[in-house]
N, C-alpha and C positions, 0 to 999 in steps of 0.2 A: 239398893238395885232391884229392877224391875223383874217381873216373872219373865222366865226365859225357856227357851227352847233350842236345840243344837240343828245347827243346819246340817251338821256333816253326819255320816255314819260311822260304824265302828271301825278301828282298824282293820285289813283284810286279816291280819294272823288271829285277832278274835274271832271273828265271824269264823275262820277255819275250825277254830278250836271248840268254838259253841256248837257248830253243825256237826261236826264230827262226833263230839258226844253224844248228841240226839243220835246219831244213826246207830253208835254202838249199841244203843238201847233197843234201836227198831231192828237191826240188821238180823236175822235169822238164820241167814247162809252167806257162804262166802260169794255166791253169787249178788245176792240180795245187797250185799254191801258194796261189791264193785259196780253193781249198777247206779246204787245211790251216790257213791262218790264220784261216778262219773256225770252225773247229771251235776252234781255240785261243783266240780271243776267247769263245765260250761257256763254255770249261771256266773262263776268269779269271772270266766273269761270275757263276759259280758257286762259285770259289773264295774270291775277295775277301772277300765277309762272315765266310767262317770262318777265315781266314787269319791269324792273331794273328801277324805279323810283326814287330811293335814288339818292341825287341831287349832282353828280359829277359836274366837272367843264363843261363848254362848251368848247369844242374843233371840230377841223375839222374832217369830215369822211376821214378815211383812216389813222387817227391818232391812235397809241398803246401808250397811253401815260403814262402808269404806270402800276405796277405788276397784271399780267395775262390779261391784255387788257380792253376796253371800258365795258364789264360788270364784269371786275374783277372776271371772272369765267372760263379763258382759252378757249373763243368762239371767233373765228375768224369771218369775213363776210361770211356767208354761201352761199351770191352771187357771190363771187370770185372764180375761179377756181386757185387752187392752184397746184405746182407740185406734181406728185405722184413717180417720179422716179429721183434719182440724185447720182452722184459721186463727186469724187475730180475735174472732170473738166465738167462734162455734167450737161447743167443745171447753171451752175454758171455764175452769171452778174458779179460779183466783187468780190473781195476779200481784207481785207486792216489789215494789222498787229496793233495790241494795245499793248500797254505797260504792263508788269506785270502780275499779276493773280487776277482772280474775276470769282465770279459765279451769280452775278446779271444779269438779263435779259436786252439786248438793248431796248430803247424805241425808237419811233418815233413819231415826233412833226413838221409839216412843211415840211423844206426841209432837215430835219436833225435828224441825229440819235444821240443820248447820251447813255454812259454806263460809269458805275463806274469803276475804277481800283484801283490796289494796289499794290507796289513796294514793296517786300517780303525783300528785301535786306536790303532797307532804313527804312521801314514800312512806306512810305509816302502814302497816300490815295487820290485821285482826280477823276476828272471827264472827259472824252474825248469827244469831238463831231466830228461827220464826217458828208461828204456829204451824204444824202440820195440816190443820184441817182450815184455816183461816188466810194464812200468808202473813198474821199479823208479827211485828216483830216484838220478839219477846225479851230479846239484850243483844248488846254490842259489847265488844271486849277488843282492845288495843293489845296487840302483843308487842309489836317494837313502834314507838313512836315514830321513827323516821329510820332512813337508810336502806328502803328496798331497793335491789338490784335486778335491772332489766337492760336488755340491749337490742333484739331482735323486734322488728315491729309488730308481729305475731305474737311474741311472747308477752308475760304479765308478772307484776310482782306477787302474784298469788293462783299460779296454775296447778300446784298441787292440792289432791283432794284428802280431807279430813279422814281420819279413821278414828272409830270408838267403839270401847269396849262396854258400854253400858255405865261405866263409872267415869272414865276421862276420855275427852277429846284430844287426839295427838294431830299435830301439824307442823310441817318443816318448811322454813323459810330462809332464803336467800338476802342475808342482811350484811352491811356493814363488812362485807371481806369474810364473811363466815356463813356456814349453813349451821342454823340453831333450830332443834327440835324443840319443841313445846307441849307439856301437857297441860291441860286446864279440865277443871272442873264441870260439870254439867250445867253449873249456872256462870260458867265464864271465869270464874278464878283461876290465876295461874298456880298451877301444882309444883310444877317442876320444869326448869329448861336445862339443855346441855347443849355446848357446842361440839358440832360433829366433826368439823373440819374447818379449813380456812379454804375460800372459794373465789375463783376467778371466774368471773361472767362471761360467758363465750357467747350465745344465743339466749340464754335465760336458764331458768332452773324451776324443774316440774314434777319431781319424783315423790311419791304420796309415802307415808309410813306404813307399813305391813306389821298386824299383829299376828303373834303365834305365840301359842301356849300362854307363859305368862310374860310375852316379851313383847317389845315394838321395835322394831327394825326399820333403820334408816339408812340411805344411799346417797353420795354424792361424788359425781365423776367430774374432775376439772382438772387443766391444765396445773399440775403441780402438787396436791395434797389431798387427792380425793379418799374416801374411806366409806366403808360400810360398818355399821355397829349395830348391835343389840342392846337393849337397855332394860332395867325390870321395869315392868309399866308403873306398878305401883309408888317406887321410889325413885326411878330414875337412874339408879345406879347402874355404870356400864358392866355389861357380861362378859361381852367381848367385842372386839372393835381389830378389821382388817384396811390395811392402804389399799388402794384401787391402782390400777395404772395412771400414768397420766395423760390423760387424754379427756375432752370436752366428751359427755353424753348423757344422756336424759331419763332412762327407763327407770321406772319404779321395780322393786326386789319383788318376787314372787317365790310362793312355796308351793311345788305340786308334791303329790304322792306318786311315785314311780318306782316300780323293781320293789315293791313293798318296803318303801321307806320315803320319809320327805326330803324334800332336795330343795335348797333356796337356790335359785335361778336367778343368775345377773348376765345380760346381753351387753353387746357393745364393745368399746376399747379394743377392737380386733379380736375379741374371743368370747367363746360362750364358757361359765363355769358355773359350776354345780359344789353349793357349801353344805355342811351339817348345819341345820338353823339354829341347834342349841348351842354349838361351841366355835361355828366359823370355821372348821376344818374343811379342807379341800375333799370331796368326793372324787370329783371329775374336773379336769379342764382340757379344753380344744380351741385352737385356734381357727379363724375362719370367718366369722363376723365383720363385718366393716367397722369402722371406727365410730360413727356416730348412729345411733340409734334413738329412738322415743318410744316404741311399741313396749307394751308389758306382754310378755309370751304367756300361750296358752299351750294346750298338752292334749294327746288323744289316749294318753295312757300309758304310751310309749316313746312319743318324740316329744321335745320342746322346740320352737322355733324361733329363729331371729331374723328380723328384716331391719332395714335401714336404708338409707339415702346419701350418705358421705361417707369418705370419697367416691362411694359407688354402690348403685343401686343393687340389693341383695335382697333375698328371701331363701330362707336355706331350715332344713330339718335334721336335728341332732338325735341320736338313740341314747335317751337318758340311761336306759338300762346297760347300754355299752358301750361306757366311758366317753359320753361324746360322739361317737363315730356318726359321721354326716351321711345322711341316707340320700338327699336329694339337694339341690339347690338351682334357683332361677336367678333371671336378672330384674326381677319386677320392683317397681318403684314403690315398696310400701313404708314408708319414712314414719309417717304421725301416727294414723290411726291404726288402732290394735287389730287383730284379728277375732274371729268367734269359731266354733266349733259345733257340729251336730252331726251324729251318725256318719264319724269318719270321714267328713269333709270339711275343709277350712273355708272361709268366706272372709273376703275383705276386700277393703276401698281403696283402690291406689291413689294416690295424694291429688292427681290430674283428675279423679272423678270417674272413674272407672268400677264397678264390681265385678269381681272376680270370684269363681268357685274352683277350689285344686281338691284332688285327693290328696288325705293327709299323709298318706304312707308312702306316696311315689311322687307327688309333685305333679302330677299329670292334671293339664288343666280340661276341667269339665266344660266353662262357657264363660265369657266376658260379655257384661253390659254397659254402654255408655249412661251415667247419670247427668254428668254436666257440674262444671263449679269445681272448686277447690275444697279439700276436707282435713280438719284438725280433729274433730271429734271421732272418737271410736264409734264403730256400729254397736248395737243393741240388739241380741236374740231373744226373741219374746214366742216362746213355741214354736210353730213354723214360718215365724216372720223374722226379718230382718229389717230394722229401723237403722238408717244412716242420714246423718244430717250435717249439711254442707256450711261453710265459712258464712255462706248468706242468709241461713237461715230455712233453709229448702231441704225437709225431710223426705226422704225417700223410702217407702215400704215395698218390700220384693219379699219372694219365696225363698225359704231355706231349703233347696232342693238341688241336687246336680242335675237333675234331666235337662232343665234349661232355665234361663234368666225371665222371669215373670213379675214385671213391676205391678204392684196392687194399688197404690196410691202415691200421690206427690203431694205435700202440705207445707205452706210457708208459716212463719212466724217471725216477727220482729225482723231487725235488718242483718243482725250478726249473732254468729253461735260459734265457740270456739269448744265450749265445754261437753263433755259426753252427757246426754241425759240420764237421768234414775227414775228405775220403773220399780213400783209397788203397789200391792193392793187395786190394780185396775187403772191405776193412777200415771202419769207420766211427767216429770219436774223437769222442766228445761230452764237452764240460765241464758238468760239471750239479752241482746241489747238492741233499743230501739234509737233513731236518730232525729226525733222531732224537732225541726226548725234550728237542725243544725248544733244541736245538744245530746250528747251521749248520756244515755240512762241505762243502766243494768236492769234486769228483772228477774227474779224467780216465776215463772209462770205453770201453774197446777193445770193438768187437763184431764179429764174423765167423760166416759160416754154419757151423755145426757139422757136423763130417765126417758 
């Protein structure tokens, strides 16, 4: 396994212990100690919402190894400068054709890029590995020979994003009436497979695997026998499993650290539920979410957010430190694109192409700005910029500020984009489709600032 660096900070209780020990040596009086402790509490109040101390695997800096990146909240490294403007030629480092059709994001680990693919003609599903620097295909692996399940015209047989711990690639596919979780080696050999549950396709399947400590966690919501389960990453042994409500639903599971504990959050199916990620035990459960959701929730360190579009438009904040108490709710239609958060403000793109900013604590709307078009890809936050890409491949770059909507650039790439782009080391990796001469071709396109 490659040399690794942790993305996350130490758990808050360890920080307290270390810091308090240091202060016990430094404090020469009660007054000095009280002042130092007050400063520490103030610092922790600032750090907690930003400290993604849930235990993701150790990965190299610059890797984007799972859905929505290192923090799982759609945040790129703010220290890097990413392209502001591009087109089909300008600032293109490389482009590479990939087979079939899919909406899962590419991931980056070490010198390679990995992406899930589906051949809709044969129903085969698999994984393709590309060279990160050149886009050359390194290997292709067929995980299922046939049986891919899709229904909605906007869905695909490869809509989930791969997760990687540096030793294995994990991907879940809906196939032949079941959802199967597969683990592959870094060279594409299948290490193990496990059926999560039976699956009745309603719109399509899009949930991405989640990595936590030594576990990989998968979820599938469906009419009938949906489930969420955790497996040992190395062996595939099931550690725990829970049945889910009998409803179609599409979000990926996510772990956030809130109230000094890690919480596995699931939204949709008319509820929001928090589970203990190592055991699957319930921490809290609250009714109130709509039935069908797609987004992956974010946190401001106190709240988690559910949003959906069927049977009602819905955006709500839940106090994850108070048994899911509902703090606020709106009727905004934020069905497919997930939120991003910066400095206590939420930023989202309504499905109808309107950018919105809300106060994360109160739900008060700060501004709206019309982008145009329909959106399926989730926005990405890079420093003080937000990158939001429409289904026709148009990316709007605007400021992440509650003061006002300010558009910085509008760029077009290809003819179709449903996958959320991946950001790393100053480069952006788009999964697009072109339709030259009526023939659809998917590509991975790598963008970077020209010297």
